[in-house]
C-alpha positions in Angstrom: 7.9 -13.8 61.5 7.5 -16.9 63.5 6.8 -17.5 67.2 9.0 -20.6 67.9 8.2 -21.1 71.6 6.2 -19.7 74.5 6.9 -20.1 78.2 4.4 -19.2 80.9 5.0 -18.8 84.6 2.0 -18.0 86.8 0.1 -16.5 83.9 -3.7 -16.8 84.6 -4.4 -20.5 85.1 -0.9 -21.7 84.1 1.6 -22.2 86.9 4.3 -23.4 84.5 3.9 -24.3 80.8 6.1 -24.4 77.7 4.9 -24.6 74.1 7.0 -25.3 71.0 5.1 -24.2 68.0 4.7 -25.3 64.4 5.7 -22.7 61.8 2.3 -22.7 60.2 -0.7 -23.8 62.2 -1.1 -24.3 66.0 -4.4 -25.5 67.5 -5.4 -25.3 71.2 -8.3 -27.6 72.0 -10.2 -28.7 75.1 -13.2 -27.9 77.2 -14.1 -24.4 78.4 -12.0 -23.1 81.2 -8.8 -25.1 80.5 -6.8 -22.0 79.3 -7.1 -22.1 75.5 -7.9 -18.4 75.2 -5.3 -17.6 77.9 -2.5 -19.0 75.7 -3.7 -16.7 72.8 -3.8 -13.8 75.3 -0.2 -14.5 76.4 0.9 -14.3 72.7 -1.1 -11.0 72.3 0.6 -9.8 75.6 4.0 -10.2 74.0 3.1 -8.0 71.1 1.2 -5.2 72.9 2.5 -5.4 76.5 -1.1 -5.9 77.8 -3.9 -8.4 77.8 -6.5 -8.4 75.1 -9.2 -9.6 77.5 -8.3 -8.1 80.9 -6.2 -4.9 81.0 -5.9 -5.1 84.8 -2.4 -6.5 85.2 -2.8 -7.9 88.7 -5.8 -10.0 87.5 -3.6 -11.8 85.0 -1.4 -13.2 87.7 -2.1 -16.8 88.9 -4.1 -16.8 92.2 -1.3 -18.7 93.9 1.4 -16.3 93.0 2.4 -12.6 93.1 4.0 -12.3 89.7 3.9 -13.6 86.1 6.4 -14.1 83.3 5.6 -14.5 79.6 8.7 -15.5 77.5 8.6 -15.7 73.7 11.3 -16.7 71.3 10.7 -15.4 67.7 12.4 -15.7 64.4 12.1 -12.4 62.6 14.1 -11.3 59.6 16.4 -14.3 59.9 17.4 -13.5 63.5 16.2 -14.7 66.9 14.3 -12.3 69.1 13.5 -12.9 72.7 10.7 -10.9 74.2 9.7 -11.1 77.9 6.8 -9.5 79.7 6.8 -9.7 83.4 4.7 -8.2 86.2 4.8 -8.3 90.0 1.9 -7.1 92.3 2.5 -3.5 93.3 5.2 -2.9 90.8 5.4 -1.6 87.2 5.1 -4.1 84.4 8.4 -4.7 82.4 8.9 -5.5 78.7 12.3 -6.7 77.6 13.6 -7.4 74.1 16.8 -9.4 74.0 17.4 -8.7 77.8 17.0 -4.9 77.3 14.2 -3.2 79.1 12.0 -0.8 77.1 11.9 2.8 78.5 8.4 3.2 76.9 5.9 0.5 76.0 5.0 2.6 72.9 8.5 1.8 71.5 7.6 -1.9 71.3 4.2 -1.5 69.5 4.5 -2.7 66.0 7.7 -4.7 66.4 5.7 -8.0 66.7 2.6 -7.3 64.4 -0.4 -9.4 65.4 -4.1 -9.7 64.7 -6.6 -11.4 66.9 -10.1 -12.5 66.1 -12.2 -13.3 69.1 -15.9 -13.4 70.3 -15.2 -10.3 72.3 -14.8 -8.4 69.0 -18.6 -8.2 69.0 -18.1 -5.2 71.2 -17.1 -3.4 68.0 -20.7 -3.6 66.9 -22.6 -3.5 70.2 -20.6 -1.0 72.3 -20.0 2.7 72.0 -17.8 4.7 69.6 -14.7 4.5 71.8 -14.5 0.8 71.1 -14.5 1.4 67.3 -11.9 4.2 67.7 -9.6 1.9 69.6 -9.9 -0.5 66.6 -8.9 2.0 64.0 -6.2 3.5 66.2 -4.8 0.0 66.9 -4.5 -0.8 63.3 -2.8 2.4 62.3 -0.5 2.5 65.4 1.1 -0.9 64.6 2.8 0.6 61.5 2.9 4.4 62.2 4.9 5.6 65.3 4.0 9.2 64.6 0.3 8.5 64.7 0.7 6.7 68.1 2.7 9.6 69.4 0.0 12.1 68.3 -2.7 9.9 70.0 -0.7 9.9 73.3 -0.2 13.7 73.0 -3.8 14.4 72.2 -5.0 12.3 75.2 -2.7 14.1 77.6 -3.8 17.6 76.4 -7.5 16.5 76.4 -7.2 15.5 80.1 -5.5 18.8 81.0 -8.2 20.8 79.2 -11.0 18.8 80.9 -9.3 19.5 84.3 -9.1 23.2 83.5 -12.8 23.3 82.6 -13.6 21.7 86.0 -11.4 24.2 87.7 -13.2 27.1 86.0 -16.6 25.7 87.1 -15.5 25.0 90.7 -13.9 28.5 91.1 -16.5 30.4 89.1 -13.8 31.8 86.8 -12.7 31.6 83.1 -9.6 32.5 81.1 -10.0 32.6 77.3 -6.3 32.9 76.7 -5.5 29.6 78.6 -8.3 27.8 76.8 -6.9 29.1 73.5 -3.5 27.5 74.3 -5.1 24.1 74.9 -7.2 24.5 71.7 -4.1 25.1 69.7 -2.3 22.1 71.2 -5.3 19.8 70.6 -5.4 21.0 67.0 -1.7 20.2 66.6 -2.3 16.6 67.6 -5.9 16.1 66.5 -5.9 17.4 62.9 -3.1 15.0 61.8 -5.0 12.1 63.5 -8.1 13.0 61.6 -6.2 13.2 58.3 -4.4 9.9 58.9 -7.7 8.1 59.8 -9.2 9.5 56.6 -6.3 8.3 54.4 -6.2 5.0 56.2 -9.9 4.3 55.5 -9.5 5.1 51.8 -7.1 2.2 51.6 -8.8 0.0 54.2 -12.4 0.0 53.0 -11.9 -1.7 49.6 -9.7 -4.4 51.3 -12.5 -5.0 53.9 -15.2 -5.2 51.3 -13.2 -7.7 49.3 -12.6 -9.9 52.4 -16.3 -9.8 53.2 -17.3 -10.8 49.7 -14.9 -13.8 49.9 -16.5 -14.9 53.2 -20.1 -14.4 52.3 -19.9 -15.6 48.7 -20.8 -12.1 47.4 -24.5 -12.5 48.5 -24.4 -9.4 50.7 -23.1 -5.8 50.4 -21.3 -4.1 53.3 -20.2 -0.6 53.9 -17.9 1.1 56.4 -17.8 4.9 56.9 -16.0 7.4 59.0 -18.1 9.9 61.0 -16.2 13.0 62.2 -17.2 16.6 62.9 -13.8 17.5 61.4 -15.2 16.7 58.0 -17.5 19.7 58.4 -15.2 22.2 60.2 -11.6 22.6 61.4 -10.9 21.4 64.9 -10.0 24.9 66.2 -13.3 26.3 65.0 -15.2 23.3 66.6 -13.5 23.9 69.9 -14.1 27.7 69.8 -17.8 27.2 69.0 -18.4 24.6 71.7 -16.8 26.5 74.6 -20.0 27.5 76.3 -21.3 24.0 76.1 -17.9 22.6 77.3 -18.0 25.0 80.3 -21.5 23.7 81.2 -20.5 20.1 80.8 -17.1 20.6 82.3 -15.4 18.5 79.6 -14.4 18.7 76.0 -17.5 17.8 73.9 -15.9 18.0 70.4 -12.8 16.6 68.7 -11.4 13.4 67.3 -12.2 11.6 70.6 -15.8 11.7 69.5 -15.3 10.2 66.0 -17.0 6.9 65.0 -17.1 4.2 62.4 -20.5 3.3 60.9 -21.1 -0.4 60.1 -23.8 -1.3 57.6 -25.0 -4.5 55.7 -27.3 -4.2 52.7 -27.7 -0.5 53.6 -28.8 -1.1 57.2 -27.0 -1.0 60.5 -25.3 -4.3 61.2 -26.2 -4.0 64.9 -29.9 -4.0 64.3 -30.3 -5.9 61.1 -27.4 -8.4 60.8 -27.8 -12.0 61.9 -25.3 -13.5 64.3 -23.5 -15.2 61.3 -23.5 -11.9 59.3 -22.2 -9.9 62.3 -19.4 -12.5 62.9 -18.6 -12.5 59.2 -18.4 -8.6 59.2 -16.0 -8.7 62.2 -13.8 -11.4 60.7 -13.6 -9.4 57.4 -12.6 -6.3 59.4 -9.9 -8.2 61.2 -8.6 -9.9 58.0 -8.5 -6.5 56.3 -6.5 -5.3 59.4 -4.1 -8.2 58.8 -3.7 -7.2 55.1 -3.2 -3.5 55.9 -0.6 -4.1 58.6 1.3 -6.6 56.4 1.3 -4.1 53.6 2.5 -1.2 55.7 5.0 -2.9 57.9 6.5 -5.4 55.5 6.1 -8.1 58.1 3.5 -10.9 58.1 1.5 -10.6 61.4 0.7 -13.5 63.6 -3.0 -14.4 63.3 -4.9 -15.6 66.3 -8.4 -17.1 65.9 -10.2 -17.6 69.2 -13.3 -19.7 69.0 -13.7 -18.6 65.4 -16.0 -21.5 64.3 -18.7 -20.6 66.7 -22.0 -19.2 65.2 -20.8 -19.7 61.6 -22.3 -22.1 59.2 -20.1 -24.7 57.5 -19.9 -22.8 54.2 -18.6 -19.6 55.9 -16.1 -21.7 57.9 -14.8 -23.3 54.7 -14.5 -19.9 53.0 -12.4 -18.6 55.9 -10.2 -21.6 55.9 -9.6 -21.3 52.1 -8.6 -17.6 52.7 -6.0 -18.5 55.4 -4.6 -21.3 53.2 -3.0 -18.9 50.9 0.6 -17.7 50.9 -0.6 -14.3 52.2 -0.8 -15.7 55.7 2.0 -16.8 58.0 1.7 -18.5 61.4 -1.8 -19.3 62.7 -3.0 -19.9 66.2 -6.5 -21.4 66.7 -8.6 -22.3 69.7 -11.7 -24.5 69.7 -13.7 -26.6 72.1 -14.2 -29.4 69.5 -11.0 -31.4 68.8 -12.5 -33.4 65.8 -14.0 -30.3 64.2 -10.8 -28.4 64.4 -8.7 -31.3 63.1 -11.1 -32.1 60.2 -11.0 -28.4 59.1 -7.2 -28.1 59.4 -6.5 -31.3 57.5 -8.2 -29.8 54.5 -5.6 -27.0 54.4 -2.8 -29.5 53.7 -0.3 -27.5 55.9 1.9 -28.7 58.8 0.2 -28.2 62.1 0.5 -28.9 65.9 -2.4 -29.8 68.1 -2.3 -29.0 71.8 -4.9 -30.7 73.9 -5.2 -28.7 77.1 -6.8 -29.9 80.4 -5.4 -33.4 79.9 -2.7 -34.6 82.4 
C-alpha cells in the first residue's frame, strides 16, 4: 500500500498544501513549529478518522477557518483509493472512501493500516493503564473487526452499569436482577476481549523481544506481561464478588477495563530503571512489533511514520533502526526531523529512493 499524494486545506497550520510522495521514503525537515508533525498527523487522520496528538476535532482546524479537509490518494492492491476526512465546526466529522460516506467510523479502521512512532509514545511508560490498554486494543482492532465491535459493546454496557450504580446510590435502592443482566452482558463482551488479548500477546511478545534485541544489540533483556484479574477468576464471578464495593464507589471496579501491560528491562520496571535511550528503544521495539503483527494479520504492509525518532538515541541505535527499516519487510516510510543534514546522511545509507520536504521555507 502506497500513499501517493496528500492535500491539506485548513488543517492545523496549513491553509493549503499538496504533497506528492515517493513510494519508499519521505522526509519532512525544518525547525520546530513549521508543521512536520502535523503532516504525519494528517496521514494518521486518514487511517483512523482522528488525530493522534489532539482528539478534539475543532482544535485541528486552522485558526483562520471553520473547517478542514484532508485528502489522500492511495494505491492499494493495484487499485486507486481516495480517502477524504473533513470536519466543520459544530458539525459531525465525515470520512469518505471513493466519494462514499462511511455510516460508522469503525468500518474504516484497518482499511489503511498504519503505525506511528512518536515522542508522545512515552505516555505508554509514564501514564496509567488506560494508555497501555489503548495500545493493545489499537493493534488488535486494525485486523479484527469482531474485537473492535466487542470493545464498543463493552464500553457501552459499562457506562450503563455505572449509571445504574449511581442511580442506586442517589435513590437509596438496589435491584440484583437488573445488575445481573448487566453482568451477563459485560461478560459476553469482556471474556472474548480477554481471550483475544491473551492470544495476541502469545504471538506478539516474541516479535517484540526480537525487535528489541536487534535495536540494542542483544545487550539487554526485556519482558512484556499481561496483568488481568480474569486470569484468576471468570468475569461473572469478579463482578458478583465486587458488587458491594461497586455500590460504594458507584462505578464498576473490576473487568477488562482494568487490565494492564507490565514493561520490564533486565527484570526491573522500565519506568523507574530504564535510561531515556532504553525507554525509547523499548517503545520503538513495541511499535515495530506492532507493524509486524498488523502486516502478518492483515496481509497489507502498513505505512510507517517516524516522528522525531532520532532524538535521545545514540548513533549505534539509530543505525540499528535504519538497518531494520531497510529490509523488504517495510513499505513506505514517513520521517520528521529538525536536522536536515542528519536525516539526509542517515537516509543516504539506506540506498533507497526518497523525497525530502523542507517545511517553513517560502
